N, C-alpha and C positions, 0 to 999 in steps of 0.2 A: 556515505551515500547521499550527499546533499545536492540539492538543485534549487535554483531560483524559480519561483512561480511567476515568470514573466512571459509576455507574448508580444508579437509584433502588431497584433490587431489592437485597435483602440478598445478601451474598457467599455462595456455596454452601459447604456443609460441607466440611471437608477430607476427602479420601478416607480411609476407615478410622476417622473420628471419630464416626460415628453409625450403625454397622451396615451401611454401604453397601458395605463391602469395599474392598480396595486398601491402599496403604501410602504413606508419605512417606519418602523416603530422600535422604541427602546422600552424595555420592561424588566421588572424583577420577577424571576421565577419563584413562585411561592413555595413555602415548605409543604411537602407532600410526600407520598410514597413514590417509588420509582415507577417507570412506565409500566402499564399493564402487561402482565406476562413475564416480568423480570423480577429478580430479587433486589430489594433495597440495598444500597451499598453506602457506607459512611464516607462520602466524598470529601467533606470539608471544603466545598468549593467557594466559600466566602473569600478564599485566598487567591482566586483566579478569575480572570475576565474571559468570558466565552464569546466566541463569534461563530455561530453556526453558519455554514456556507451561504453566501448571499445569492448564489446562482441556483443551487439545488435546495429547495426549502423543506424536503421531505423529513429530514432528520431534526428539524427545529421544533418538534412537537413534544419531546420527552420532558419530564419534570424530574427534579432532584430534591434531596433533603437539604436544601440550602437556600439562601437568599442571593445567590450569585447573580451579578448583573450580566445581562446578555443583550446582544443586538441581533436582529434577524430581518430578512426581507420576505415579503409575501407578494408575489406578482400574480395579479388576477388573470392576466391574459397569457403570458408566456413565462412560466415559472423557471425556465432554464436560460433565460436571457439570450435566446437564439443560439445557444451552444449545445453540443451533445451532453447528455446527462451523465457524465463520467467525472470522477474526482481526479483529474489529471492536471499537472502543473500549468499547461497552456490554457486551461479553463478557469484558473483561480487567481488571475491577476488582481481583480478587484478585492477579493478576500485578503490577499497578501497586503495590499495597500491599506486596507482598513485596519488590519492587525498592527502594521508598522506605525500607523498614525496615532496609536494610543500610548501615552507616556507611562507605561507600567510593564515591568519585566515579566509579570505573571500572565500576560495575554497569550491566547492560543486561538487558532482558527480551526474549525472542524468542517470537513467537506464530505458529503455523502453523494451517492448516486441517486438515480430517480426513484428507486423503491427502498432506499435506506439500508441496503444490505452490504454496502461497501464503504470503506472509510479511508480518507487521507487527512492530512493535517498541515497547518501552517504554524511554524514556531514563532517565538517572540521577535525574531529578526526579520520575519516575513519570508523565510525560506520554506520551501516545500519539503514535507516529511513524507517519505515514501511508505507505501503499505508494508514493504519489507521491514523497514525500521519499526513501524508500529507493531507488527507481528513479534519482532524480537523483544521490544520493550514490554509487551504484555506477557510473553513467556517468562521473561526475567522477573517481572512483578509477581506473577502467580507462584513462582518457585521461592524467591527470596523473601517476599513479604507476606504472602498468604500461606506459605508452607505446603503447597500442593505438589502432587506428582502425578505421572501418568504418561501415556504414549503421546508423542508429538507427531502430527501429520502435516506434511507439506506437499505441494504439487511440484512437478519436475522443473518448473521455471522459477522456483522460489529461492531466495538467498541462502547461501551457505552459512550465514550468521546463525541460522536456526540449528544447523548441525553442530556448530562449535559450542553454542550455549548448551544444547542438550548433552553433548559429551561431557562438559564441565559439571552438569547436574546429574549425570548418570541416568539419563532418560533415553528410551528407545525412540528412534525416528523412523517413520514409515513414509516413503516417497510414492506418490500416486501420479497417474497421468494428469494432464492439465484439465481443470474443470472441477468445481467444488462438489459436484455430485459424487466424485470418487473419494473425496475427503469425507463426505457425509456417510458413505457406505462403511468406512472404517469406524466412524464415530458411533454408528448403530451397533456394531458388533464388539467393540473393545472399550476399555476404560481410557478414553482419550482426554488429555488435559487441555489441549488446544490444537486447532487445525487451521491452516490458512493457505491462501493462494496469492499469486503475484499481483492480481488485479485489485486487491483490497478486501476480499471476503475473508472473514475470520469467524470461527465457531469456538465457543468456550464451554468447558466442562460445567455440568449442572444446568445447562440451558438446552434448547432444542438442538438436534444434530443438523444445524444449518447455519449459514453465515448471518450475522446480525450487526450492522454498522452502529446502531444506537447502543447496544450492549458493549461493543468494543470501545466506543467513545467514552462511555461511563467508566469502564475499567481503566482506560488511559488517563482520564481525569483523576481517578482514585490514585493511580501511581504518582501523578504530579503532587497531589495533596499529601500523600503519605511521605514522599521524599522532601516535600517543601522546597522544590526546585522547579525552575521553568523547564520546558520541553527540551530546549537546546542543551541545557546542562546534562540532562539524562542521556541525550544522544552522545554527548562527549564521553560520558562514563561507559556507555555501551561500546563505543569505538575503542576505548582503552582496553576493554575486555576481549573483544573478538578481532580487533584490527580494523583497518579502513576497508570499507566495501563501497564501491561505486557501481551503479547499475543503470542500464538504459535498454529500451526496446525500440525496434525499428520494423515497421510493416512495409513490405515492398510489393508493388503490383507487378504481376507477371502476365505474359501473353496467354498462358494456359494453366490449368490446374496441374500441380505436380504430384505424382504418385510418391508416397512416402518410401516404399520399397526401392524405387528408383533413386531417391535421394540417399538412402542408406548405402546402396550399392556404390554410388559415385564417391561418397565420402570414404568408404572402405577401400576402394580401388585407388583413390587419389587423395591421400591424407594431406592436411594443410601444410604448406611450407610458405616461407616468406613473411611470416608475422614477426616483426622485429622484437627481439627480447622475449619471445614466448616459445615454450617447448611443450608439445603435445604429450600428455601422460596416458590418457585413455579416451575411448569413444563409448558413449552410452546411448542407447536407443529405446528408452522406455516410451517416449512420446516425441517423435522427431529425432534429430541427431544432436547430441551434446558433446562438444569437444572440450575436454577438461585438461587444463595445463598443470604442470608440476607445482605451481604455486597456489593451486586451488581456484584460479580464475577459470572462467568457462564461457563458451559461446554455444547457444542452442539455436539450431536451424530447424524450423518447423513449418511445413506447408499447411495451409488451411484444410485442404481435403475437400472442401465444398465450394471454394471460390479461388480465383487465380491470385492468391496472396501468399507470400512467403514471409513468415515472422522470424525476426532475429532478436534474440535476448542475449545480453552479455553482462557479466559481473567480473570485476577485477579490483585490485587495491587502489588504482588511480583512474581518474576519468580519461586520461590520455590513453591508457591501455585499453579501456573500454572502446574508445574511438577506433583504435587499431583493429580490435577484434571485429567490430561492426563493419569497418571498411573492407576487411578481408571477406566477411560474409556477403557483403553487397557485391563485391567483385565476383565471388563464386556464384551468386544468384544470376549474374549477367550471362552465365553460360547456358542457362535453361531457355 
């Protein structure tokens, strides 16, 4: 599930370089306890170089029990560099370039959203690491290294890597409608090990029943320090365990708001045909309509319900197959 964090837009000016205000600073994070409200974790981060997201500065404020070197931006006027405050690959070009520019395989970039509750990352090669992959790596670490267990919760649009790992570990999986509020509801009533969503929000056992990007980042760094391997190497091991998984999402503008019951009826009456090399196994309708293939790949078609937008989510073993699923979904959307 790899993607390059590139964009056709030019990278934004560095804060402070063109009269926009702000400054660039390099500093050592001093030894201290972990961020307020979280438990201290033995990260051993002296072995890793950290690059908190240069566009979204919210997550750059936590401290660790280490002297790890880090670089961060603080923009006084526009902390998001003119971009939406979301940790998406098209927004992280500059972070990827910064990470690639450091001659050390231990480097990693961390990207948060505006309020620090969602996380994505850049690996040592400058490649975007999806929230799906981070979710899977954290589940793997909690079970294999921390020896923990419990229920795993994921939203309807989240990767099947979670299902495969949970099955291997003998853990129960609960699938909720899309939105972390549904994950949080389960976390409040059950012994949940970890819960996550497609957009990068992850909640961890022993913490609040809510997503927390900073705690997720600390746990990801703990996994790297524990394994003494860079992020790309851990992703390679993950892929060897669960198989290749590629994912992409596409938002389509429509002329009108689409009723979900109408969509479900159309899919039921006109099941998909003409997707090369793909065979429909079942249709699920927990939140939108998910078409599941016999190889485990899937396409989720989900109307917004509040605006004329149709969201397409697809996961498959190859990026080419993801493209075919999304192309079929786009063609289907043209009928509305």
